[in-house]
DOVO-457322 format. One record per residue: x, y, z of N, C-alpha, C, O in turn; residue in one letter. Coordinates in steps of 0.05 Angstrom, whole numbers, plus 5000, padded with zeros to 4 digits. Example, Ala and Ser with C-alpha at 12.3 -4.5 7.8 and 13.67 -1.06 7.14 Angstrom:
2
526448865156524649105156526449345156528549345169A
525749555142527349795143525850015157526850235161S
This chain:
532
346067709556344767459548343267499522343067309506M
342267739518340667789493342467759469341567689447S
345167829473346967799450347567509444348167429421D
347367339465348067059461345766889450346166699435E
343266959458340966809450339566949427338967179429L
339166799405337866919382334866839381334166649368S
333266989395330366939395329466759417328566539411G
329566849442328666679464325766599464325066379471P
323966779455321166709455320566499434319066309439S
321866519411321566309390322766049400321765829395E
324966079415326265839426324565689446324565449446G
322965839461321165699480319165529466318665309474T
317965639444316065489429317365249416316265029416K
319865289405321265069393321964849413322064609407D
322464939438323164739459320764559464321064319467A
318364679464315964509468315664319444314864089448R
316264419420316064239397318164009399317563789391D
320464079410322563869413321663659433322263419429L
320363739455319363549474317363359461317563119465V
315563469445313663299430315063119411314362879408E
317063219397318663069378320062829393320162609382L
321162889416322562689431320762449439321662229441A
318162509443316262309452315262139428314161919433A
315462249404314062109382315962019359315261839344T
318262139357320062089333321361819336322761759356E
321061649316322361379316325161389304326861229312D
325661569285328261569271330261739287329761979292S
332461619295334561759309335761979292336262199301V
336161919266337362119248335562359246336562589246E
332962319243331062549241331062699267330862949267E
331162569289331162699315333562879318333263099327L
335962779311338362939313338263179294339063399301L
337263129269337163349250335263569260336063809259R
332863499269330963699278332063839304331564069308R
333363679321334463799345336564009340336564219353G
338263959321340364159314339164399300340064629304L
337064359285335664589273334464769294334665009292D
333364649316332364799338334564959351334265199357W
336864829356339164969369340165199352340965399363L
340065169326340965389308339365639313340465859310T
336765619319335065849322335265969350334066179355R
336665839368336665929396339366039405339466239419V
341565909397344265979407346066049383345865919362V
347866249387349766309366352166129367353366089388R
352966019344355365849343356265839313354665899295F
358765759310359765719283359765419276359765349252D
359665249297359564959292358364819316359264859339L
356264669311355064489331355264209321354464149298A
356464029337356963759328355863559349356263599373T
354463359340353463149357355162899354355462799331L
356362809376357962569376356462349392355462409414F
356362109382355161889397357361689404359261649388L
357161559427359161369436358761109421356660989421L
360961019409360960759395363660629398365660729387R
363760409413366160249417368460419427370660409417D
367960579448370060739460370860989445372761129453G
369461049423370061289408367561469407365261369408K
368061719404365861909399365761959369367662069357L
363661879356363361889327361362109320359162119330V
362262289302360462509294358262399276358762249257S
355762469283353462379268351862599256350162549238V
352262849265350863079254352263329261353563349281A
352163529243353463789248351864009235350563969214A
352064249247350664489236352564719240354364719257R
352164929223353665179226355365229202355765059185G
356365479200357965559177360565389173361465359150P
361565279194364065119192363564819187365464669185L
361064739187360464459183361264369154360664509135A
362764149153363564049126363463739127362863619148N
364163619105364063329103365963189123365262979134A
368363309128370163189147369063199175369463009191K
367763419182366663439209364463229213364263109235V
362863189193360562999195361462709197359862539202R
364062649192364962379193367462359211369262199206H
367562529232369862539249369462349273367262309282H
371662219282371662039304373862109324376162159315A
373262109350375162189370375461959391373461879403L
377861859395378261659416377761799443379161999449P
375961699459375161839483377461859503377662049518L
379261659502381561659521383461899516384961969534S
383462019493385262229486384162509492385462709487E
381662529501380362789505379162799533376762749537F
380762869554379862879581377463059585375762999602P
377363289571375063469575372463349567370363389579S
372463189546370063059537369362829556366962789562L
371362679565370962459584369862569610368062449622R
370862799620369962909645367062999643365562969662Q
366263109620363463189617361562949619359462969631A
362362719609360762479611360762369640358662269649L
362962389653363162279681361662459700360262349718E
361862719698360462899716357562959708355963049724T
356962899683354262949672353563249674351263319678R
355463419671355063709672356263839648358463759639R
354864039637355864189614358064379624358064469647A
359864449606362064619613362864789589363064699567R
363365059595364165239574366965349580367565389604A
368665389560371365489564372465589537371165549517F
374765709538376165779514378365569510379165439530T
379365549486381365349481383865399498385265209505E
384465649505386865709519386665679549388565629563E
384165709560383965719590383365449602383365429627D
382765249587382264989600384964839604386764879588H
385164689625387764579634387764269632389364149646S
386264159615386163869613388363749596388863509597H
389563919580391763819564390963679538392663589524G
388363669532387563539507387563749485386963979490D
388063659461388163839439385363909429383363809439G
385264069408382664139396381563889382382963759366D
379063829387377863589374377863609344377663399330P
378163849334377963879305380663949292380764059270F
382863889306385463929295385763769268385063539267D
386663909248386963779222384363769206384363679183G
382163859218379663859205378664139199377564199178V
378964319220378164599217380464779225382364699239L
380365019215382465219221381165429239380565659231D
380765359265379565539284381765709297383965609301L
381165959303383166139315383866049343382165939357P
386366089352387166019380385366169400384666399396P
384666029421383066149442380066179436378666319450G
379066029416376266049409374565929431375465759446H
371966019431370165919452369165639446368565569423A
368865479468367965199465365865139487365865269508C
364164949481362264849501361964549497361764459474M
362064389519361664099517359164039534359064099558V
357163899522354663829536354363529535354263409513V
354263389558353863099558350963029550349063169557P
350762799537348062689530347662439547348462219539L
346362469570346062249589343162229597341762429601C
342161979599339461929608339461669623340461469613A
338161669647338161419663341061349670342561519679G
341761099666344561019671346261019646348560929647E
345161109624346661099599347861369592346661579597R
350261359580351461589567351461539537352561349528S
350161729523349861679494351961829477352561749455Y
353162039488355062189473355362479483354562529506G
356362659467356662939474355763119451355763039428V
355063359459354563579439356763779444357263869466L
358163859422360164069425359264319409358264289386T
359764549420359264809407361864959404363364979424L
362465059381364965219377364165479362362465479344D
365565689370365265939354367966089354369566049372R
368366249334370966379329371666579350374066629355A
369666709364370366909384371866779407371566539412E
373266949421374966849444373666899471374966869491C
371066959471369667009496367966769503366466659487E
368266669529366966429537363966469537362866679542T
362466239531359566249532358666309561359666189579Y
356866499565355866559592354266329604353266159589P
354166319630352866099644349866059636349065829633Q
348266269633345466229625345266079599343465909595P
347066129581346965989555347765699559346565519548V
349765649576350565379582348265219595347764989588V
346865349613344565219627342465139607341264929608D
341865329588339865269568340565039550338964859545L
343065039541343964819523344164559538343764339527V
344764569564344864329581342064199583341863949581E
340064369586337264259587336664139560335363919558V
337464269538337064159512338363879509337263699498Y
340863859520342263609519340863389534340763159525G
339663449557338163259572335663169556335062929556Q
334363359543331963279527332763099504331462909498M
334963169491335863019469336662729477336162539464L
338062709500338862449511336362279517336362039512A
334362409529331862259535330562159510329561939509T
330662329489329462239464331062009452329861829440A
333762019454335361799444334761539459334661329448L
334361569486333661339502330961219493330760969491Q
328961389489326361299480326561159453325260949449A
328061279435328361149408329760879410329060689396A
331760859428333160609432331260399444331360169436E
329660479463327760289476325660199455324959959455Q
324760379438322860299418324060099399322859899391R
326560159391327859969372328259699385327959489372A
329059699411329359439425326759289427326659049422T
324659439434322059309437321059199410320058969409F
321459349388320559249362322158999354321158819342E
324758999360326458769354325458519369325158309358R
325058559395324158329411321358249403320658009403L
319758449395317058389386317058219361315558019359H
318858279342319158129318320157849324319257649313R
322057829343323157569350320957399363320757159357Q
319357519381317257369394315257269373314257039374D
314557439354312657369333313757139316312256949310H
316257169308317456949292317656689307317256479297E
318356719333318556479350315856339353315556099352H
313756509356311056399359310256249334308956039335A
310856369311310156239286311655979282310555779273K
314255979290315855739288314755519306314455289299L
314155609331313055409351310455299341309955059344L
308755469330306155379320306455179298305054979297E
308355219280308755029258309954769269309354549259S
311754789289312954549300310854379315311054139315Q
308954519327306854369342304554289324302554189334L
304754339299302554269281300154449285297954349284G
300554699290298354879297296754969273296255209270G
295854779257294154859234291354899245289654719245D
290855149254288355209267285955159249283855059257S
286255229223283955199205283454909199281154839192E
285454729202285154449196282954319213281554149203G
282754399238280754279256277954339246276154179247V
277554589236274954659225274454519199272154429194L
276454509182275954379156275654069159274453939142S
276653959182276253679187273653619201273553429217A
271653779196269053739209266853719188266553899171S
265353499190263253459171260553539181258553549166A
260353589207257753639220256753919211258254099208S
254153939208252954199200253554419220254054649212P
253654359246254054559266256854679263257254919267V
258854509256261654609253261954759227263454949226M
260654669206260754819181259555099184260655289173R
257355119199256155379204257955549222258155789217D
259355429241261155569258263455689242264255919246L
264555529224266855619207265955849190267456039185A
263455829179262456049162262256309178263056519168R
261156299202260756539218263456649227263856889228R
265356469233268056559242269456709219270856909224A
269156609195270456749172269157019167270557209160K
266557049172265157299169266257509189266857729181Q
266457429214267257619235270257679233271157889242V
271757489222274657529219275357769202277457899206A
273657839184274158069166273758339180274458539168E
272758339204272358589219274258589243275858409247T
274158809259275658819284273758779308274558849330D
271458669303269458629324270558439345271658229338T
270258499371270958299392269358049390266958059384P
270557819395269257559393269657419420271857409431V
267457309430267557149454267056859446264956789436L
269056689450268956409443268456249469270056259488I
266256099469265555939493265555649485265255579462T
265755479506265755189501267155049524268655169539G
266654789526267854639547270854619544271954679522E
272154539565275054509564275854309542274754089540T
277854389526278954209506277454209479278054049462G
275554389476274054389451275554529428274654509405T
277754659434279354789413278855089410278855189388G
278355219433277755509432280155669422279855849406K
282555599430284955749421285355689391286255869377E
284855449382285155389354283255559337284055659316R
280855589347278855749332279756039332279556179311L
280856139354281856409355284156459335284256659322A
285956259334288156289314287156289286288156429269R
285056129280283856129253282656399247283056499225A
281256519266280156789262282356989256282057159238I
284556969270286857149266287957109237288557299223H
288256859229289356799203287556899180288556969159R
284956889185283156979164282857289164281557389146W
283957429183283557719186285757869170287657759161S
285258129168287258309155289758339173291758449163A
289658249198291958269216293658019216295357989233R
293257839197294557579197297657599197298957409206S
298757809186301657839185302757979210305158039211D
301058039229301858169254301757959277300757739273Q
302658029301302857839322300157729331298157869331P
300157479339297957349354298957289381300657109385F
297957429402298957409429296757289447294457379445V
297457109464295556989482296257049511298657079518T
294257079528294657099557292556919570290156959568L
293556709585291756539599291256659627293056659644N
288956769631288256909655288156729679288256829702C
287956469675287756279698290456179706290756059728A
292456209689295056089694297056279708299256189715A
296356529712298156729723297056829750294656889751I
298656849771297756949796296357219794297257389778P
294257259809292657509807294357759810293857959797A
296357749828298057979832299858059809300858289808G
300257879790301957929767300457989742301558059721L
297857939743296257959718296258239706296458279682L
296058449723296058719712298658779697298658909676E
300958699709303458739696303658579670304658679650S
302558339670302558179645300958309623301658299600E
298658429631296958559611298158819601298258859577L
298958989619299659269612302559329614303459549607F
304259139625307059199628307659359653305759439667G
310159409658310959569682313559709676314959649657H
314159909693316660059691318459969713317659859733V
321060029709323059959729322360079756321760319758K
322459919777321960019804318960019812318360119834G
317259929794314359939800313659769824311759829839A
315159549828314659369851317259209855319059219839F
317359069877319758909884320258709862318458549855T
322558709851323258519829323058649802323958519782G
321858889800321659019774324359159768324559409772A
326259019758328959129754329359269728331359409723T
327359249710327459389685324659419674322759279682K
324359599654321759639641321059379626322759249615D
318459319626317559079612314959139598313159249610R
314759059573312359099557310258879565310958659570A
307758959565305558779570304458659545305358719523G
302458489548301258349525299958549505299958499481R
298758759516297458959498299559079480298959119456F
301959139490304059259473305159049454305659109431Q
305458799463306458589446304658539422305558469400M
301958569427300058509406299358749389297558729372A
300758969392300159209377300059159347301959049336H
297859229335297459179306296258909300295458849277G
296258729320295358449316292958379333291158539337G
292958139343290758019358291657929386293757809388T
289957989406290457899433288257719442285957799442L
288957469449287057279459287157269489289257209500L
284957339502284757319531283457049537281057019539L
285156849541284156579546283256549575284556659593D
281156399579279956369606279456639619280156679642E
278156819603277657089613275757089637275657279653V
274156869640272356849663273856839689272556879710G
276456769689277956749714279357009721280857019741E
278857229706280157479711279157599737276657609741L
280857689755279957809781278158059776278558209757P
276158089792274158309789275558579789274758749773V
277558619807278858879809280358949784280859189778E
281158749768282658809743280758839719281458949699L
278258749722276358759700275759049692275359109669Q
275659229712275059509706277359639690276759789671A
279859569696282059679681282159559652282859699633K
281359309650281259189623279059329607279459379583L
276759379619274559509605275459779595274759859573L
276859939612277760199603279760179580279560339561R
281559979581283459949559282059879533282859969512A
279859719535278359649511276859879500276659919476L
275660049518274060269509275760499498275060609477Q
277960559511279660789503282060709486283460889475E
282460449483284860359468287360479479289260549464K
287460519505289860629519289960529547287960439558A
292360539558292760439585295360559596296960679582F
295860519622298360609635299760359646298560199660E
302360319639303760099651303860129681303660349692P
304159909696304359919725306660089734308960049725V
306160279751308260459762308760699744310660849750G
307260739723307660959705305161129702302961029704S
305561389698303261559692303061639663301561809655D
304761499647304761549618302761369604302661129608R
300961489588298961349574300061229548301361369532T
299560969544300560829520298060749504296160639514V
298160809478295960729461296760469446299060429439R
294760309442295260049429292959969411290559979419S
293559899386291659809367291559509367293259379355D
289559399381289459109386286559009380284659139388V
286358779366283858639362283558439385285258269388R
281358449400280958279423279258039417277058059406I
280257799424278757559424278857459453280857469466L
276557349463276457239490275356959489273756899471A
276256789507275356509508274956429536276356519554A
272956259541272356169568270655919568269055879550T
271055749588269155519592267155589614265455429620H
267455819626265755909649263156019638263156149617V
260955969652258356089645258456369655257956419679D
259056559637259356839646256756969656256857139673L
254556889644252056999654251556919683250557079699E
252256669690252056579718254056739735253456809758K
256456779724258456929739257657209744258257329765A
256157329725255157599729253157609752253157789769I
251357409752249257389773250557359800249457449820A
252857229801254257179826256357399832257957369851E
256257619817258057849821260957779818262757909829K
261557579802264357499796265357609769267757579763R
263557719754264357829728262658069722260258079726F
263958279711262558539706260858509681261658399661R
258358599684256458579662257358759639257058679616E
258358999645259259179623261559059608261759099583D
263358919621265658799607264658559590265558519568L
262658409600261558189585260358289558260858169538Y
258858509559257658609535259758729516259458729492Y
261958829527264158929510265558699496266358729473R
265858469509267258239498265558069479266557959460L
262958059485261257859471259557989449257257919445S
260858179434259458299411258658079391256458089379V
260457889387259957669368260657409382262957329380F
258757279395259457029409259556789390257956769371P
261356609395261556359381261756129401263456139419L
260055929399260155699417261255459403260255379381R
263355339414264455089404263054859417263254829441L
261654689401260254459413262154249423264354219412P
261454099444263153879453263153659433261453639416P
265153489435265553279415263253079415262652959395L
261953039438259852839439257352939423255652769417R
257253189417254953299401255553289371253853359355E
257953199364258653189335260452949330262652969319R
259452709338260952469335261552409306263552269300R
259852509288260352459259262952579249263852519228E
264152759266266752889258269152719266271352779258D
268652509282270952359293272752239272275252249275L
271652129250273352009230275252209218277652159216S
274252439210275952639197277852769218280152829211Q
276952809242278652919263280952729269283252819273L
280452479270282652279275284652299252287052299258C
283752309227285652329205287352579207289752579202A
286052799214287453059216289453049239291753139235F
288652959262290352959286292652769283294852819292L
292252539269294452349264296452469245298852429248L
295552619225297352759207298952969221301353009217A
297653109239298953319256300953189274303153289278E
300252959286302052809303304452709288306652699300L
304152629264306352519248308552729244310852659241A
307852979244309853189240311753209264314053289261Q
310753119288312453129312313852869317316052869327R
312452649311313552389319314752229296316352049300T
314052309271315052159248313551899243314151759224G
311451839259309851609254307751669232305451749239R
308451629208306651699185305151449177305951219181R
302851499164301251279154299451149174298150949168G
299251259199297551139219294651199213293951409203M
292850999218290051049213288450879233289350679243K
285950969238284150839256282450649240281250729220V
282250399248280650199234277650249240277050389259T
275850149224272950179229272250089257270650219270P
273249869266272649769293273749959314272550009335A
276150069309277350269327275650519328275350639350G
274650599305272950839304270350799319269350969333L
269250549317266850489332267350509362265650599377A
269750429370270450449399270550749407269550819428R
271650919390271851199396269051329397268551509413L
267351249378264651359377262951279400260851409406E
263651069414262150989437262951119463262051049484G
264751309461265751449484264851739484264551859462Y
264351859507263152129508265152359507264352589504D
267752309510269852509508269352759525268952979515W
269452719552269152959569271453159566271053399571P
273753059557276053239551276053349523277853499516G
274153269507273753369480276253329462277553119463N
276753529445278853499425281653449437283153289426L
282153569460284753529473285053239482287153119479R
282853129493282952849502283252659478284652459480E
281852719456282152559432284952559422286052349415L
286252799421289052809412290852649430292652519420A
290352669456292052509475291652209471293552059472N
289152129467288551839463289951739438290951519437A
289851899416291151819392294151809395295451619385L
295351999409298251989413299051749430301051619424E
297451689451298051459467297851199451299551029453R
295751189435295350949418297550909398298450689392A
298551139387300751129367303251019380304850869368T
303751099405306151009419306050709425308050569423I
303650609433303350339441302950139419303249899422L
302250239395301650059373304050039353304850249342T
305149799349307449779331306849819302308449929287P
304449739294303649749266302250009259302050189276G
301350039234300050289225297150309232295950519229P
295850089240292950089244292250099274293349949290E
290450279281289650309309286850189312284850309304L
286749949323284249819327283049869355284150039369G
280949739363279649789389281549749412281449899432P
283349549411285149499433287149719437288349729459A
287549889418289550109421288450329439290050499448A
285850339443284750559458283750469486281650329489F
285350539506284650469534283250709546284550879559D
280650729541279150969549277950919577276950699583L
277951129593276751099620273751059619272451129599P
272650929639269750869639268051109645265651109639T
269251319657267551539665266351689641264451839643R
267651649617266651789594265051609576264351689553G
264451369585262951179568260151269564258851369582A
259151239539256351319534254551129549254850889548A
252551249562250651089579247951079564246851289557V
246950839560244350809547242050889567242050809590A
240251059557238051149574235451029566233451049581T
235250909542232750799534232250529548234050369551A
229850489558229150249572227250079556226149879566T
226750149531224849999515225849719510228249679505T
224149529513224949249508225349199479223549259462E
227649099472228349059444227448779435227248599451L
226848749409226148489399228448299400230748379402P
227848039399229947829399231447839374230547939353A
233947729374235547709350234147539330232847339337L
234547599304233547419283234947149286237147129297P
233646929275234846669277237646649267239346509280P
238346789245241046769234243046899253245346809255D
242247119266244047249285244247099311246347079322A
241946989320241946839345243646589343244846509363A
243846479319245546239316248446299320250046119324S
249146559318251946639321252546729350254746809356K
250546699367250846809394253146679408254346809426A
253746429401255946299415258646379404260746319417G
258746509381261246589369262146859380260447009390A
264746919378265747179386265547369362266747329341V
263947579366263547779344265348019348266048089371L
265948149326267448399328265548609339263048589338T
266748829350265149049361263349169339261049239344L
264449189315262849299293260449119287258249219281A
260848859288258648669283256448689304254048679299A
257348719329255448759351253849009348251449019352V
255349229340253949489336251849459313249649559315Q
252649319292250849289269248349149277246149229270R
248648929292246348769300244548939319242048919318E
245849089337244249249356242649459342240349509348H
243949589322242449799307240149669291238049789289I
240649429280238549289265236149229283233849249275L
236749149308234549089326232949339333230449329334R
234349559337232849809343231249909319229049999322V
232449879295230949959271228549769266226549859256L
228849519274226549329273224249429291221949409283S
225049519314223049619333221549859323219149889327L
223050039309221850289299220850269270220050459258T
220950019259220049969231221650139212220650239192R
224250169218226050309200226050609203227450749188G
224550719222224551009225226951099241227550999262R
228351299229230851409242230251659257231151699280V
228651839245228252109256225852119275224151929276Y
225652339290223252399306223052249332224652069337G
221152329349220652189374219951899369218351829352P
221251719384220751439380222351319358222251079353G
223951479344225651379322228151249333228651269357G
229551119316231950969324234051149336235351069356A
234451389325236451569335235851649364237551659381A
233251709369232451779397232851559416233851599439A
232151309408232551079426235451019432236150929454L
237151069412240051019415241551249428243851219435L
240151479431241551709443243451839424245451949433G
242951819398244751939378243252149362240752149360L
244852329349243652509330242952359305244452169297K
240752419291240052269267242252259246242752059234P
243752489243245852489223248152299232249452179215S
248652279258250652099268249851809263251451649254T
247351739268246351469263246551399234247351179226L
245751589217245851539188248751489179249251309163Q
250651649190253451609183254451339192255951199177S
253551249216254450999226253250769210254550559205R
250650789202249350589186250850549160251150329150M
251650779148253050759123255750609126256450449109K
257150669148259750529152259350229158261050069150K
257150159171256649879178255149729156254549499159L
254549869134253349729111250349679115249349479105G
248949839130246049809135244549989116244750229117I
243049869098241550029078238850099089237649939103A
237850339082235250429091232950249081230950219095R
233250129057231149969046231149679057229449519050Q
233049619075233249349086230749279103229649459116E
229849029103227548939118228348929148230048769156Q
227049099164227849119192225948959210226448949234F
223748849199221848699216223048439226224048289210V
223048399252224148159263221947949266219848009276V
222547699258220647489260219947429289221747439307D
217547369295216747299322217947029329218146849312E
218846999353219946749362218246629384218846409394V
């Protein structure tokens, strides 16, 4: 055996290096080159050739040894014509023989390519992993003495390692291809759905939203975890997408996982992936969201609904940036920027033992709260224009706009469903309205969201000129204008502060000012109502 193996101690170290190479090398060509270099230092041969299966042929992809030449490196063998090679793949066992003593009847694979002496030693090693056969490794040398069995066993182990490495490289290539397809599909779907995440922020005139956009842009430049809170429909996912677009990861995947939409028993697999056979129905390996989002951003939507038993595993994945797929003991590392969103009061959930406090602090390094629509009614005009333009991309209904009276109707509603409800109301109104203008009649809003007046202060009577119109039918805008004038008369024109018109009307001062401007009410107007 010592004559056959050239340096077994060095070969043992090289074998360990090969195992590491098999786990990390992405390039198949580099893997084969390095693998043959290792074999050169361990076993004596005049020619070692790696053949890969392609369309029923064994195609030479790499060769080493004194007899290696350009013809060898581009040699192709029809598998049907070489029973000894086919048998090695079928039995998955390595076999050594001389050209004269094997009885399969196939000729020398290198006939017409090399001038090897009759009866030279040969070895065929299958490259098989899992259910796949990738090809064969052949060893040839000029001597007529068969390779001893210990050498065959060693090279067979090498072939198994090399096949496993080829399988891993193939899986990585498949995963990256699917990953790119998913990313491209997501970007296409987002454009088709009008997913201009930043547009919602830019279509906001309220100070609170301008400040929110400023803070979101600041944190987007970092990899700091962000916790986005807000009522249902406020646009938490849109804000998360905007943060991703503003970040250095914008050209990488943006992956979402709705923790409330997936059964608890499947969430771990969705997050971390699984291997074949991990559970009933796991017929193949599957990547989880952490792997899909590698290099990009992962949004954990409705994270407050995550089961407590899974929260510890998520915390570990965030802390160590590593995890194990379900059914595997292999640690996978992933470079992911985490964003989380929820409408749940997490501090209350912590007190009720439904959410881990340590996970909360890991996620909420930089909290952002999206205010409900009723707290920023002054944004309604711009939001309507933005959402109608977004809607036009899907429906083709261009040029639609909300009339001042229609806007007054929208501003008088509390929007419990927030931005999502507003988008639905606009889409419904667009369908039902034949013309381009959406007036008050276009919006059939439920009564449960109607703004309720809480002030009980007795208002002054209408001025004589307004009272004379009491028998006439007034537009909603005219009614609103007269009502605001009466309240301003009561407060002597004061808008701000306790007892001011905004407080009595239940509006923010900036909202009232915006509405006064639209209704043509000037601050210098005489608001004192004549006694009647």
